[in-house]
N, CA, C and O atoms as a DFTB+ gen file, in Angstrom:
328 C
 N C O
     1  1      20.798     -31.857     -13.698
     2  2      19.763     -31.319     -14.643
     3  2      20.033     -30.016     -15.645
     4  3      20.216     -28.828     -15.380
     5  1      19.988     -30.648     -16.748
     6  2      19.864     -29.702     -17.741
     7  2      18.772     -28.400     -17.948
     8  3      17.551     -28.508     -18.060
     9  1      19.560     -27.160     -17.965
    10  2      18.278     -26.030     -18.308
    11  2      18.208     -25.810     -19.822
    12  3      19.250     -25.598     -20.442
    13  1      17.107     -25.850     -20.400
    14  2      16.858     -25.581     -21.731
    15  2      16.995     -24.283     -21.976
    16  3      16.725     -23.424     -21.137
    17  1      17.483     -24.002     -23.303
    18  2      17.439     -22.648     -23.539
    19  2      16.002     -22.052     -24.003
    20  3      15.064     -22.791     -24.303
    21  1      15.926     -20.535     -24.030
    22  2      14.840     -20.049     -24.233
    23  2      14.308     -20.489     -25.764
    24  3      15.176     -20.956     -26.502
    25  1      12.981     -20.376     -26.282
    26  2      12.963     -20.711     -27.425
    27  2      11.997     -19.654     -28.066
    28  3      10.825     -19.575     -27.697
    29  1      12.498     -18.890     -28.983
    30  2      11.579     -17.939     -30.225
    31  2      10.974     -18.564     -30.938
    32  3      11.543     -19.539     -31.431
    33  1       9.656     -18.304     -31.283
    34  2       8.999     -18.852     -32.334
    35  2       8.710     -17.536     -33.406
    36  3       8.241     -16.464     -33.026
    37  1       9.032     -17.800     -34.602
    38  2       8.974     -16.714     -35.651
    39  2       7.917     -17.396     -36.537
    40  3       7.962     -18.513     -37.052
    41  1       6.964     -16.464     -36.592
    42  2       6.069     -16.862     -37.507
    43  2       6.089     -16.071     -38.730
    44  3       6.206     -14.850     -38.623
    45  1       5.968     -16.728     -40.128
    46  2       6.708     -16.260     -40.994
    47  2       5.970     -17.073     -42.575
    48  3       5.329     -18.123     -42.613
    49  1       6.339     -16.165     -43.736
    50  2       5.893     -16.934     -44.817
    51  2       6.806     -16.884     -45.919
    52  3       7.474     -15.853     -45.990
    53  1       7.013     -17.873     -46.909
    54  2       7.812     -17.639     -47.855
    55  2       7.555     -16.518     -48.679
    56  3       6.493     -16.054     -49.093
    57  1       9.045     -16.080     -48.880
    58  2       8.979     -14.786     -49.961
    59  2       8.686     -13.400     -49.280
    60  3       8.395     -12.380     -49.905
    61  1       8.810     -13.506     -47.839
    62  2       8.393     -12.194     -47.128
    63  2       9.882     -11.613     -46.690
    64  3      10.396     -12.139     -45.704
    65  1      10.582     -10.583     -47.352
    66  2      11.606     -10.189     -47.213
    67  2      11.771      -9.520     -45.683
    68  3      12.878      -9.540     -45.145
    69  1      10.722      -8.982     -45.076
    70  2      10.945      -8.538     -43.813
    71  2      11.002      -9.935     -42.846
    72  3      11.704      -9.787     -41.845
    73  1      10.470     -11.051     -42.974
    74  2      10.573     -12.108     -42.101
    75  2      12.220     -12.460     -42.325
    76  3      12.999     -12.589     -41.381
    77  1      12.562     -12.576     -43.597
    78  2      14.094     -12.859     -43.798
    79  2      15.012     -12.170     -42.976
    80  3      15.897     -12.656     -42.272
    81  1      14.634     -10.695     -43.183
    82  2      15.364      -9.778     -42.219
    83  2      15.527     -10.188     -40.852
    84  3      16.632     -10.262     -40.313
    85  1      14.514     -10.435     -40.326
    86  2      14.052     -10.692     -38.876
    87  2      15.028     -11.851     -38.364
    88  3      15.789     -11.891     -37.398
    89  1      14.710     -12.832     -39.421
    90  2      15.389     -14.340     -38.905
    91  2      16.941     -14.023     -39.344
    92  3      17.773     -14.830     -38.928
    93  1      17.202     -13.415     -39.789
    94  2      18.804     -13.312     -39.992
    95  2      19.314     -12.280     -38.663
    96  3      20.353     -12.486     -38.036
    97  1      18.359     -11.141     -38.381
    98  2      18.720     -10.340     -37.166
    99  2      19.048     -11.476     -36.005
   100  3      20.140     -11.513     -35.438
   101  1      17.976     -12.392     -35.723
   102  2      17.922     -12.967     -34.576
   103  2      19.291     -14.108     -34.642
   104  3      20.006     -14.294     -33.657
   105  1      19.470     -14.701     -35.756
   106  2      20.692     -15.697     -35.894
   107  2      21.824     -14.552     -35.549
   108  3      22.797     -14.923     -34.892
   109  1      21.755     -13.417     -35.889
   110  2      23.207     -12.663     -35.362
   111  2      23.488     -12.857     -33.897
   112  3      24.540     -13.395     -33.552
   113  1      22.405     -12.354     -32.822
   114  2      21.911     -12.631     -31.661
   115  2      22.246     -13.675     -30.807
   116  3      22.620     -13.576     -29.639
   117  1      22.058     -14.860     -31.583
   118  2      21.781     -15.981     -30.972
   119  2      22.662     -16.364     -30.039
   120  3      22.288     -16.552     -28.881
   121  1      24.244     -16.569     -30.504
   122  2      24.989     -17.090     -29.717
   123  2      25.441     -16.033     -28.317
   124  3      25.924     -16.443     -27.261
   125  1      25.205     -14.950     -28.579
   126  2      25.336     -14.194     -27.585
   127  2      24.247     -14.211     -26.368
   128  3      24.721     -14.004     -25.251
   129  1      22.718     -14.453     -26.467
   130  2      21.839     -14.409     -25.935
   131  2      21.358     -15.775     -25.565
   132  3      20.714     -15.984     -24.537
   133  1      21.665     -16.639     -26.372
   134  2      21.637     -18.217     -26.149
   135  2      20.244     -18.797     -26.076
   136  3      19.826     -19.430     -25.107
   137  1      19.533     -18.526     -27.208
   138  2      17.823     -18.795     -27.436
   139  2      18.053     -19.963     -28.629
   140  3      19.060     -20.070     -29.329
   141  1      17.147     -20.600     -28.662
   142  2      16.808     -21.258     -29.762
   143  2      15.494     -20.492     -30.709
   144  3      14.645     -19.712     -30.279
   145  1      15.642     -20.955     -31.974
   146  2      14.719     -20.281     -32.757
   147  2      13.767     -21.348     -33.762
   148  3      14.161     -22.102     -34.651
   149  1      12.621     -21.147     -33.347
   150  2      11.743     -22.150     -34.321
   151  2      10.949     -21.310     -35.249
   152  3      10.458     -20.255     -34.846
   153  1      10.805     -21.693     -36.393
   154  2      10.378     -21.075     -37.449
   155  2       9.061     -21.686     -37.952
   156  3       9.265     -22.786     -38.465
   157  1       7.867     -21.335     -37.961
   158  2       6.805     -21.690     -38.424
   159  2       5.961     -20.934     -39.583
   160  3       5.435     -19.821     -39.598
   161  1       6.017     -21.723     -40.318
   162  2       5.137     -21.077     -41.740
   163  2       3.558     -20.788     -41.734
   164  3       2.793     -21.749     -41.811
   165  1       3.083     -19.557     -41.649
   166  2       1.681     -19.602     -41.473
   167  2       0.896     -19.778     -42.272
   168  3      -0.296     -19.821     -41.970
   169  1       1.368     -19.950     -43.651
   170  2       0.489     -20.215     -44.751
   171  2       0.313     -21.961     -44.672
   172  3      -0.612     -22.484     -45.295
   173  1       1.065     -22.617     -44.037
   174  2       0.996     -23.973     -43.718
   175  2      -0.369     -24.773     -42.867
   176  3      -0.808     -25.922     -42.907
   177  1      -0.784     -23.469     -42.068
   178  2      -1.779     -23.726     -41.175
   179  2      -2.992     -22.650     -41.197
   180  3      -2.886     -21.579     -40.598
   181  1      -4.013     -22.965     -41.843
   182  2      -5.222     -21.780     -42.149
   183  2      -5.594     -21.105     -40.803
   184  3      -6.053     -19.964     -40.864
   185  1      -5.435     -21.721     -39.542
   186  2      -5.504     -20.872     -38.300
   187  2      -4.387     -19.582     -38.317
   188  3      -4.469     -18.356     -38.378
   189  1      -3.651     -20.264     -38.257
   190  2      -2.245     -19.335     -38.163
   191  2      -2.252     -18.038     -39.322
   192  3      -1.993     -16.859     -39.080
   193  1      -2.620     -18.623     -40.609
   194  2      -2.653     -17.630     -41.657
   195  2      -3.662     -16.587     -41.421
   196  3      -3.498     -15.378     -41.584
   197  1      -4.771     -17.216     -41.001
   198  2      -5.590     -16.081     -40.408
   199  2      -5.356     -14.990     -39.272
   200  3      -5.592     -13.783     -39.323
   201  1      -4.932     -15.599     -38.436
   202  2      -4.406     -14.747     -37.098
   203  2      -3.071     -13.961     -37.601
   204  3      -2.871     -12.850     -37.111
   205  1      -2.283     -14.402     -38.412
   206  2      -0.993     -13.419     -38.508
   207  2      -0.876     -12.936     -39.916
   208  3       0.188     -12.479     -40.334
   209  1      -1.774     -13.012     -40.536
   210  2      -1.643     -12.952     -42.099
   211  2      -1.160     -11.585     -42.472
   212  3      -0.414     -11.583     -43.451
   213  1      -1.429     -10.313     -41.874
   214  2      -0.726      -9.077     -42.563
   215  2       0.220      -8.612     -41.487
   216  3       0.714      -7.486     -41.551
   217  1       0.510      -9.507     -40.425
   218  2       1.492      -8.982     -39.372
   219  2       2.833      -9.747     -39.396
   220  3       3.697      -9.402     -38.590
   221  1       3.098     -10.863     -40.344
   222  2       4.442     -11.408     -40.541
   223  2       5.340     -10.458     -40.790
   224  3       5.144      -9.468     -41.495
   225  1       6.706     -10.844     -40.009
   226  2       6.874     -11.626     -39.193
   227  2       6.516     -11.457     -37.829
   228  3       6.775     -10.370     -37.313
   229  1       5.948     -12.369     -37.137
   230  2       5.712     -12.381     -35.606
   231  2       6.623     -12.986     -34.888
   232  3       6.768     -14.172     -35.183
   233  1       7.523     -12.441     -33.751
   234  2       8.151     -13.030     -32.960
   235  2       7.583     -13.066     -31.590
   236  3       7.303     -12.002     -31.038
   237  1       7.321     -14.605     -30.782
   238  2       6.798     -14.811     -29.864
   239  2       7.900     -15.168     -29.000
   240  3       9.040     -15.342     -29.430
   241  1       7.532     -15.293     -27.639
   242  2       8.442     -16.032     -26.474
   243  2       7.566     -16.310     -25.347
   244  3       7.001     -15.404     -24.735
   245  1       7.444     -17.500     -25.067
   246  2       6.352     -17.756     -23.755
   247  2       5.055     -17.606     -24.197
   248  3       4.203     -17.539     -23.310
   249  1       4.616     -17.522     -25.565
   250  2       3.321     -16.880     -25.697
   251  2       2.976     -15.628     -26.002
   252  3       1.886     -15.418     -26.535
   253  1       3.783     -14.681     -25.734
   254  2       3.549     -13.303     -25.845
   255  2       4.576     -12.779     -26.776
   256  3       5.790     -12.979     -26.726
   257  1       3.747     -11.914     -27.833
   258  2       4.559     -11.142     -28.611
   259  2       5.417     -10.494     -28.602
   260  3       5.066      -9.346     -28.329
   261  1       6.721     -10.611     -28.803
   262  2       7.705      -9.600     -28.754
   263  2       7.726      -8.528     -29.910
   264  3       7.802      -7.333     -29.628
   265  1       7.664      -8.936     -31.122
   266  2       7.599      -7.939     -31.782
   267  2       7.203      -8.465     -33.014
   268  3       7.381      -9.667     -33.216
   269  1       6.565      -7.578     -34.086
   270  2       6.184      -8.146     -35.510
   271  2       6.786      -7.021     -36.277
   272  3       7.280      -6.017     -35.763
   273  1       6.702      -7.275     -37.568
   274  2       6.952      -6.628     -38.892
   275  2       8.491      -6.467     -38.745
   276  3       9.199      -6.973     -39.616
   277  1       9.121      -5.731     -37.600
   278  2      10.530      -5.156     -37.850
   279  2      11.366      -5.788     -36.519
   280  3      10.777      -6.086     -35.480
   281  1      12.657      -5.929     -36.684
   282  2      13.262      -6.567     -35.650
   283  2      13.408      -5.311     -34.351
   284  3      13.561      -4.103     -34.527
   285  1      13.322      -5.916     -33.281
   286  2      13.194      -5.091     -31.835
   287  2      14.150      -5.474     -31.021
   288  3      13.733      -6.066     -30.025
   289  1      15.387      -5.330     -31.104
   290  2      16.509      -5.760     -30.179
   291  2      16.228      -5.418     -28.700
   292  3      16.380      -6.275     -27.830
   293  1      15.781      -4.048     -28.390
   294  2      15.561      -3.688     -26.793
   295  2      14.262      -4.519     -26.687
   296  3      14.403      -5.220     -25.685
   297  1      13.187      -4.741     -27.199
   298  2      12.181      -5.439     -26.735
   299  2      12.721      -7.288     -26.417
   300  3      12.327      -8.057     -25.540
   301  1      13.707      -7.500     -27.491
   302  2      14.022      -8.949     -27.533
   303  2      14.783      -9.179     -26.081
   304  3      14.742     -10.206     -25.403
   305  1      15.368      -8.160     -25.836
   306  2      16.288      -8.413     -24.873
   307  2      15.541      -8.334     -23.522
   308  3      15.872      -9.018     -22.553
   309  1      14.426      -7.386     -23.516
   310  2      13.494      -7.054     -22.240
   311  2      12.633      -8.489     -22.055
   312  3      12.540      -8.959     -20.921
   313  1      12.068      -9.106     -23.085
   314  2      11.438     -10.487     -22.998
   315  2      12.246     -11.435     -22.455
   316  3      11.852     -12.163     -21.544
   317  1      13.686     -11.520     -23.069
   318  2      14.193     -12.725     -22.408
   319  2      14.651     -12.428     -21.022
   320  3      14.697     -13.384     -20.247
   321  1      15.001     -11.229     -20.585
   322  2      15.457     -10.821     -19.281
   323  2      14.231     -11.269     -18.152
   324  3      14.544     -11.802     -17.087
   325  1      12.880     -11.002     -18.496
   326  2      11.964     -11.314     -17.720
   327  2      11.436     -12.743     -17.440
   328  3      10.515     -12.915     -16.641
C-alpha cells in the first residue's frame, strides 16, 4: 500500500509578491519534508476571494491554516508533525 505525501494548499493571487515568496520557500523545503504543494488562485472563485482576499497567501494543511502572509517554517514543521 502506497502512502500519499501530505498536501499543502496555498491560496494565492497573481501578482502577489508575498505569495511568490511563500511558494518559493515551500519549494525549498519540499524535498526534505516530503509534501505536495497545490496552488489555488483565489481570484478564480468568488467564495475564496471573499474568504481570503486580504489574507493571501494562506497555507493550509488538512483544512487548518498553517500560516498566512509570511512563511513560517516552525509552524509548517509543527503542522506536518502532528
